[in-house]
N, C-alpha and C positions, 0 to 999 in steps of 0.2 A: 578595393573594398576599404571601408573605414573601420576603425575599432571603437567599440563602445563598451560600456560595463553594465552588468545587470547585478544589482544588489552587492557590489563590491567584487564580484567575480567576473572573469573574462568572458567576452563574447565577441567573435569576429563577425561583425554584423554589416548592415547596409544602412544607407541614409533613410530608407523607408522605415516607418515606425507604425505601431498600432496603439491605441490607448488601453491601458490596463485599468479597468474601473472597479471600484469597491462595491461589494454587495451590501455594505453597511450604509454608506453615504451617498453612493452613486458618483462620487468624484473620481477624477483621473488620478490614480496613485502614481503612475509613471508612464513615460512613452517608451515602448519596448521595440527593439529592432525586429523587423519583419524580414526574415531571410527568403531569398529566392531559392529555387532548387539548385542553381549553379553555386550559389554562395554556401549552401549547406554541404555540397560535395567538396568545395574548397576546404571547409573546416574539417572534413573527414581526411582529406589529403594531408593537411597540416598536423592533425592528430597522429596519423600513421607515421609521418616523419619524426615527430617528437617521441613516439613510443619506443623506438629502438634504444634511445639513450636512457629513458626511464627504466626500461627492463634491465639494462646493463648495470645499473646502480647496484651497489651492495644492498642486500636486503635490509640491513640496519638503517640505511638512509630512508627507505620507504617506510620502515617502522616508525622512526622518529618523526617523520613528517606527519604521518596519520595520527600519532599520539598528540602531536602539537595542534593539529586541526581539531581534535576533540576539545582541547582547552580553548581554542578560539571560539568554537560554537558556544560553549557554556559561558564564556566571558561576554559574549554578545547577546545573551538571552533577552534583555530588556529591548534592544533595537529589533531583534527578530520577532519578538512577540508583538511588537507594534506593527510590524510589516504583515504578519499573518493575520492580525485582527482586521486590519484594513483590507487586505487583499482577498482573503478567504473566509472572513468572519469567524476566526478562531478566538475562543476565550483564552484568558491567561493560562488556565490549567492545561488546555489542549496544546498550547504553544510550548509550555514547559515540558510536557510529555514528549513532544516532537524533538525538542533540542536535546534533552537528556537521553532519550533512546538512540538518537543519532549519534551522539558522542559515544555511547556504549558500542554501537556498531562500528564506529571508526576504531575503537580500542580493540574490539574483537578482531577486526581486519589486521590491525597492526601485529597482533600475535600470530597471524597466519602467514606473515611474510617469510617466515623460516620453516614453513611446512615442508616436510619430505617431498621431494619432487620426482622420485623414481625408485626403482628397485632393480636388483640383479637377478637374472633368471638363468637356470642351467641350460646347457646345450649338449647335443649328442657328441659334439666335437670338444674334447677337453681343452683345445687351444683357442676356443671361441668363448667370448663373454657377451652375454646378451643383456642389454639395458633397456628397460621400459621407463620412458621419461615423460614428464609433463612440462610443457613450455607455454609461456603466455600466448593467448590466441592472437593478440594484435590490437585491434580496435573493437570495443563493444559500444553498443547503442543502448542507452537507458531511456525508456519512455515513461515519464513519471506523471501521475495524476495529481490533482490539486488538494485532495481531501486530508491526507496525512503527509504533507508535501516533503518536509525534511526527512522524516523517517524513511519514506519510500525512495527518495533520491539516494540516501545512504545505503539502504538495503540492496539496491540494484547497482550501485557504483563502488562501494568501498572495497570489497574483496576483489573486485576486477582490478582496481588500482593496486591493491596489495600484491598481487601476483605478477604485476609488471605490464598490465594493459593500459592504453589510453581509453578514456571514456567520453563519448559524446552524450551529454545530457540534453534531452528534448523534453522540456516541461510542458504541462498543460497550458494552453493560452489563457486559462482562468487564473494561473498562478506562476507566471514566469519568474517572479522574484522568489517566492517561497519554495517552489518545486525545483529550482535550478540555481538561482543566484545565490541563495544563502549558503548552500553546501559548497558550491564551486568557489565562492568567495572566501570561505574559510579554508579550503584546501590550498588555494593559491597563496593566501596570506601565510599559510604554514610552510610553503615551499614547493608545492607541486607546480611544475611548469605550465604556464597558461594554456598552451596548445594540447596539453595532455588531458585536460578536463574542460573543454569548451561547452558553453551553453548555446544550443541552436534553437532559436524561438521562431514561431511562425504566426501570422495573423489568423484570426478565426476563419475557418473554411479552407485554409491552405495547408494544414498540417498533414493531411493524407498524402498529398503530392510529395512533400518533403521526406516524409517517413518512407514512403515507397521508394524514393530515389536512393535514400541512404542505405536502406536494407539491400537494394540492388547493387550497391558498390561492392566490388570484390575486396575492398579494404576493410569493410565491416564484417567481422568474423563471428560476433555473437550479438543476440538481441534479448534484452530483458524488458518485458512489457508488464505494466501493472495498470489495470483499468477494467472496463466493462467487458462482459462476454461478447457482444456483438463486434466490437472493435478488435477484441482479441482474436476472434476467428479470422478477421481480415488480415491481421498481422501475421497470424500463423500461415495463412495461404501465401502471402508474399514471401515470408521467409522460407517456406517450402519450395517455392519456385526458384529462389536464389541458393537453395541447399545451405542456408545459414541456420545453425542451431539456435533455437529460441526457447526461452522459459517464459510462461505466461501465468500471472497471478490475477485471477479474474473474480467476478462477483459471486455472491452467495445468497441463499435463502436459509439463514442460519437458525438452528433450533437450540433452545435451552430446555432441558427436561428437569422438572422439579418433582421428586418422588415424595411419597406420603409422609415420610419421616423428616423431611427438611425443616430446619428452623427458619421460618419465613421472616420472623422479626430481624434476624441477623442478615439474611440473604436478600431481602427485597431491595435495599439500596444498590447492591451490586448488580442485581438484574436490571434495575433502572438505568444504571450506568451502561450496561451492556446494550440496552435498547437505544438510548438517547445520546451517547457520546458524540460530540461534534455534530449535534443536531441530527443524529441518525445517519450521518453521511460517512459511514466507515464500512469497508467490506466485511468486517468481522461483527458488525452489530447484530444482535439477536432480533430477528423478524418475528419469530413465532415462539411463544412460551407454552410448552406442554406441561400441564399441572395435574397431579393426581386429583381425581374427582372430588375426593374428601377435602381438599384444600382450595378448591376452585374459587369459591366466593371470597374466602379470606385473601387470596392472592389478588383478585380484582380490587378488592377494597384498599389493600396496602399499595399496590401500584398506582391506583387512581390518586390516592392522597399524596404520594411522592410527586406524580406528574403535575398535579394541581399546584403544588407549592413551588414548582421550578420558576425561575425568573427568566423570561425571554426578552432579549433586548440587545443593546449595543455591547459587543464583546469586549470593549475597552473598559467597561465598568466592572469593578471587582465583585459586585452582586450578581452579575449575569451568569446564569447556568448554561443557556443555549443562545448562540447567535443566529444569524439568518441562514436560510438555504442559499445556495451559491449563486442562483440566478432565477429569472422569471420562469424559465421552463421547469426547473426543479420544484418551484412553488406551486405551479400549476399541476404538476404530477402528484404532489402531495394531496391537493384538493380532489383530483380525479379519483385517487385510490380511496379516499374516505367517502366521497359521494357515492361511488360504486358500491362500496361495502355496505353502506346504509340502505342503498336501493335494493340490495339483495338480502336485507333483513338483519344485518349486524347491528350491534349496539355500540355506541360511542360512550365508553364509561368515563373517559377523561379527554379533554382537548378537542380535536377535530377541527379547529378553526385556525385562521391565520390572518395577519394584517400585513398585506404585501408579501415580502419574503420571510416574514417572522411567523413561524408555525408553532402552535402549542404542542407539546408533547402529548401523544395521543395513544389511548389504550382502547382496543377493540375487543368485543366479546361476540361469540356466536358467529364467527366467520366460516361460512360454508365454501365448499369447493367451487361454487359458482362465482365467487368473488375474485377479482383481479389479484387482490393482495394474497389470496390463498397460496398462489404459486409464483407470483411476480415479485422480484426483489424490490423492497421498498426504497432503500437509500433515502429515508426521510425519518422524522421522529415519530415513528409508528411502531407499536407492538401489538400482536394479536395474542389472545389467551385462549387456549383450547384444553378441555379436560381429557384425561385418559383413565383407563380402569386398571391396567397392569403394565409391567415392563414390556411384555410382548407387543401390546398395542402401541406403547411409546416408541419402541424401536421401529416398528413398521411405519408409523406416521413420520418419524424423523427421516427415514430413507425414501420417502415419496419425492418425486421430482428429479430433475437433472443436476441440481447443484450439489456441491459437496465441499464446502470450504472449511467451516469451523463450527463448533458447538460446545455445549456444556451439559453436565449432569450434576445436580445438586442433591445431596442426601447425607443423612447422619451416618448411614452405613456405607463406609468408604469402599469396601469390597464389593457390595452390591452395585454401587455406582460405577466402579471400575468395570465390572462385567457388562453392565449396560452400555458404558461408553465404547467398549470394543465392538458392540454390534451396530453402532452408528457409523455410516459410510461417510466419512469426512476426512479432509487432510489433516485436521487437528481437532482434539476434543480436550476440553478442561474438565477435570474432576474436582468439584468444589472450588470453582474459580470462575470469574466472568469470561464470556466469550471474547471480549475485546482485550487482547494481550498476547504477546509473544516475546521471545528472547532471541538476540542476534545469532547465537551459536546454534540454535535449533533449526533444522530445515523446515521451511514453511511453504505451502502451496496447496492448491485444491485438487479435487477429483472431479471428473466429468466436465460439466459446464463451468466449473469453478477454476479450471486451469490445467496446466501441463508443466511438469518439472518442478524444481524446488529451488529457493534461494535461502542462504544461511549457512554459516560454518563450512565444513568440508564439502557439502553439496555445491556451494558456490565455487570453491577452489577447483573442483572437478569440472564444473560447467565452464568457467572462464579460462581454462587451459586446454591445450590440445595434447593428446597422448601419442607419443611416437616411440617406435622401436629402433634401437640402434644395435647392430650386430658388429661386434669388434672381433676380427679373425686374427 
């Protein structure tokens, strides 16, 4: 095999490549190595060989390297923002959020390198000492999507590296630079051995074969997948067959509830951010806004005004609020959802149109359960607004469907909001905060069709290590 680089990071690749095209300009951003199944398994073997030495290093070495990698990320913000703008249509603000939150994740991981890894337990035999130990699992596989590329690469990789694992990063073919190369490049520049954090890329249509092969390798001991629910189910089935522990962070049909006493003047911009961040292409985006009936018309008016004022265009421009949808399929999906909603009697209060991949932020009213958008994840710049009469109805509506990722409750009465939030079945709920937001030390993941397991803080430490018992007689 030959060696090539992705975004400054290492990749043991092939002479075969595929074009990485920009959703903004259509130009080829880079030629990316297209691994074969055999080459991906060779990368796993190289990672397993390098992991032993990485795990044997003093924890202070891993800590200092991760801290330095955070500095490398932040120092390269301008370069990374340009890459993300061209490759995934990210605005400057979204790129900044990706870089800074990823740096925070690396710093959190650095602090966990000295996490206590065991405990002493009693024995019926006074001459015996029982140890319960946590050891690095070995090699973990991080399957990273394109939408929040650097954040999600760090979330699924940083703590695994911190506890002594090697990490294979398999980025989406839509974002091999942003969802793999940026983080891997920063880590290698900071001192992580190249074979400990390789990026394995695959041409469109070939990813399933490579992923299945790597999960099936006995050297891959953990799988972290962040992506859509249908693909997550397939990953879970493959990991189950291989008896490889997997954590899955999947899609959502997220609800924000606005109670009667909410200050809409203050909260409308945050709600719009929750709906339209990264052109609505975030698992955490609010799909449905439940609003007390007494505030329904006012909410529609405020949201429509904000949506109509947003600038949609080239994400490299400082004036742009929303860039393009990631590809033609996503753009067509946006139109299908809007057309179906209007055919079923919904009103388009704002937006509803697109120019190619550039879609206007859209506010829908009167969305009935006959509409696809009522239960289907949008993953587009669309929010529907639905009235409710009391907290009981709001909780019941919020808990409809199979998803349970994240949500929010907005109210001047924080205690009432807290009580209502506890009734919503989701992996995370914000009380008086936008639905798009999390912190690296807080466990994150969904319920039901929104996922299985958690990443973040000590949950990641436990997931990426193996528990063993040692009896010393």
